[in-house]
N, C-alpha and C positions, 0 to 999 in steps of 0.2 A: 657703603658698598665699594668694593675695589674696582677701579677702572683700569683697563689695560688696552694697549694697542699691540697688534700682532703683525710681524713681518715674516713672510715665509714662503715655502713652496713644497711641492711633492707630497708624499704619503704621510710624513710626520705632521704637516699642517692639516691635512685632511682628517687624520685620526684625532688630532687635538680639537678641531672644530666640532667634531661629532660628540664630544663629551658634554654631558649635562652638568652645568655648574650653577650653584646657588651663590647669591651675593657676589656676582661677578658681572660687570658690564663691559662687554667688548665694544669699544668705541669705533674701531675701524681696523680693517685688515689690509695690509699692503702685500700684494702677491707678485712673485716672479712668474713670468710665462716660461714654461718648459717644453711646450709642444707635445706633452704626453697626455694620456687619457685622464690623468689625475687633475689636470687643469679644469676640465669640464665638471668633474665631481666637486671640486672646491667651489667653483662658481655657482653651481646649482645649490650647494649646501648653504652658501652665504645668502643667496636669494631666498631660500626657504626659511632661514632663520632671521631674515631681515637685518643682516649685519652690513653696514656700509663697507665698501671695498674699493680698492684702486690698484691699477697696474703701473702707476707712476712711481717715480723714485721717492723713497721715503726721505732722502736727504734734501730734495728740492721742494717737497710739498707738505711735509709734516709740521714744520714750524708754524705756518699759518693756521693749520688745523688745531694745534695745541693751544695757541694763543686765543683761539675762538671758544675754548672750553672754559666753563666755570670751575674754579678750584683745580687748576692744572697741577697743583702740588701733589694731588692724589693719584696721578696717572703714572703707570709703569709700562714699559715696553718689553716684549720678549721676541727674540728672533728664533724662528723654527726653520732651519735650513735656508735662510735668506741668503741670496747670492751676492748682495752688495755690502760693502763695508760701511757701517753707519758712522757719520762724521762727528767731529768733536762738538760742533754747535748743537746737534741733537742731544748728545750726551749731557752737555751742560744744561740745556733747556729742561731736561727731565731730571736734573739734579742727581745723576748717576743711578737712577732707578731704571736701569736698562740691562737686560739679561740675554743670555744665549744658551741654547742647547747644542753642544758641539759633539760630533760623532768620533771622539777619541778620548783616551784617558790622559787628559792634560797633566803635565805640559808636553807630552809627546804628540807629534803630528798636528801641530798648529797649522792653520791655513787650509789649503785646498787638498782635496782627494784623501782625507784621512783614512778611509777604509782601504783603498788600494795601497797606500803607503804603510799601513800597519802590517800588511803581508810582505811588501817589498823590503821593509826594514829588517825582516827576519825575527821580529819580536814574537814572544810567546803569549803576549796578552794585548788587549786593546780595551775599549770601554766607551762610555758616554758621560759627558760632563755638563752640569748646569753651572754656569759661572756668570759673574758680573762683566759687563762690557766696559772697557776703558779705551784710551787712545791707541793702545797697541792692538795686535791681531791675536785673539784667543789667549791673551795673557792676563786677563782680569782675575780677581779673587774667586776661588772655588767655593760654591755653596754645597753641592752634593755631586758625587760621581759613583758610577757602578763599573766594576771591572769584569772583563770577559776573558776566558781561556781560548786563544785562537786555534788551538789544535782541534777543536770541535767543528770547525767550519771548513768546507771545501771550496767555497766561492765567495766573491765579493757580494753577490746577491744574497746568499744565506746570511752573511754578516750584516748586511744592510737591513734585512727584514728583522733580525734580532735587535739591532740598534734602534730601529723605529719603535719597537715594542717598549724598549727601555726608555727611549726618548719620551714616549707617552706617559710612562710612570713618573718621570722627572717633571713633566709639565703638570701633572696632578699635584705633585709635591709643591711645585711653584705656586699654583693658585691657592692651595690650602695653607700656605705658610708665608704669604706676602706680608712684608713688614716685620717678619719674625726671624729673618735669616741670620745665621752666623757665617762668617767668612774666613777662608784660609788662603794665605798668600801662596802663589805658585812657586815651587822650587825650580829655578831655571838651570840647575846643574845638568839635567838630562833632557832639556827642552830641544825639540826639533821643529822646524818650520818649512813648509813647502808652498811655492807660488803656483799660479795657474800654468806656468810654463814647465813645471816639474815633470809632467807626463804628457806626451802626445799620443793619445789613445789610438788615433787613426794611423799612426806610424810606429807602433810598438810591436816588435816581432820577437819570437822566442830565440834566444841565443843558446845554442846547444853546447857552446864552449864554456859552460859554467857547471858548477856541481849540482847534484840532484836536488838539494833543498832550495838552492837559489832559483832553479827552474820551476820547481813545484810551487814556490811562493809567487813567482811571476804568473803562472797559470791560474792560480787562485785569484790573484789581484785583478786579472783581466777578464775573469769569468763572471759576466753579468747578463745572462740570457733573458730575453732575446735581443737585447740592445748591443751587447758587447761580448766578444769572444777573444781569447788569445789567438794569435795568428802565427803562421810559419811561411817560409818561402820555398818554392820548388819550381825549377825550370822557368824562372823569371815571372812566376805567378804567385799570388797570395791565397792562402787557404785558412779557414777557421778551424781551430781545434775545439770540437764540440763536447768532448769528454776526455777524462784522463784518470789513471789509476794512482792512488796514493801509495801503492806498494813500490818499494825500491828493488829493481831487478838487477841481476849481475851484468856488468859491462862485457860486451863481446867484440867491440870494434872501436873505431875512432869517432869523435864527436860529430854528430850530424848523420852518421850512417844508420840506416833503418831497414828493417825487414817487415813485410806485411804478412799477417797471419790471422785468419778468421775475422776479417773486417777491422782489425786493429793494427796499429803500427808500433813497433818496438824501436825506439830511437835512442842512440847512445849519447851520453853527455861525458864529461871528463872523468866521472867516477862511478857511473851506474847506467842503467837503461830505464827509460820511462815508457810506459804503455799509454798510447793516446788513440783517440778516434777523431778522424778528420771528416769534414763535410763531404758529401757524396760526389760533388763535382770534380774532386781530384781524380776519380776513376777515369774520366775522359782523357786525362793527361798521362797517367801511368799505364793504362791499358792492362797488359798482362805482366807487368814488372812486379816482382816481389822484393827486389833489393833496390833501395833508393838512397840518395844523398840529399839531405835538406841543407839549405844555406845556413851558415852560422851567423 
């Protein structure tokens, strides 16, 4: 029987734990706390299935747990959206039988926020990758990956939902093919990496002094309702953009200049006009104005 340890968080961990698996012994699950409803669903599922779990760091507490197991050579570990970098001591202890499902088409968008960066990079594709973990960050050998056409997605949330479904399929592949993997080295020619500091979501505002596609990609990247929306500035206040049109309208004025029409705002950028919908509280600030200038 294959024995695995799981590290993870969020919807992908929850979906994978719900899977009925034969000939698989989940020894323990190390969870990140995210403060979302999914945390409670994961905890309840682990209790229902009588799977041991911990919110402690896998790097600090896994070594003792593994050494306490019989035949630790048969243990593999998989990371499912785990927020911590797993250190080299754990990798060595598990003799490189340690894997990750990463929400990008590696080697592009290694590191943090791969969904947002796939839009911000202006790429026409993204994907999900099952790969081996090594001492680097998301640069281990690839086992299997699935590619996605980004033009089909309007928001980071839509892309996240699709990638979670694909991530589940890769998890199924993982548990059904343990010890039978073939590996492919990553080509670092077009590799990209982003740290936690690469995006400050709380302080990210729409820059109208960019072209249509740059702004459209920004709006998509920041659109993760109900937790995250793209924002704009007007009259020293911040407002959320709750919807936007994918259509490119003809430019009629300078960047940031906007007109209001039937509940929507038509805002100029450097080469076009973008149709957006702003949260209702802006009406208290603009009152009867139909012509506005948003900060660049």
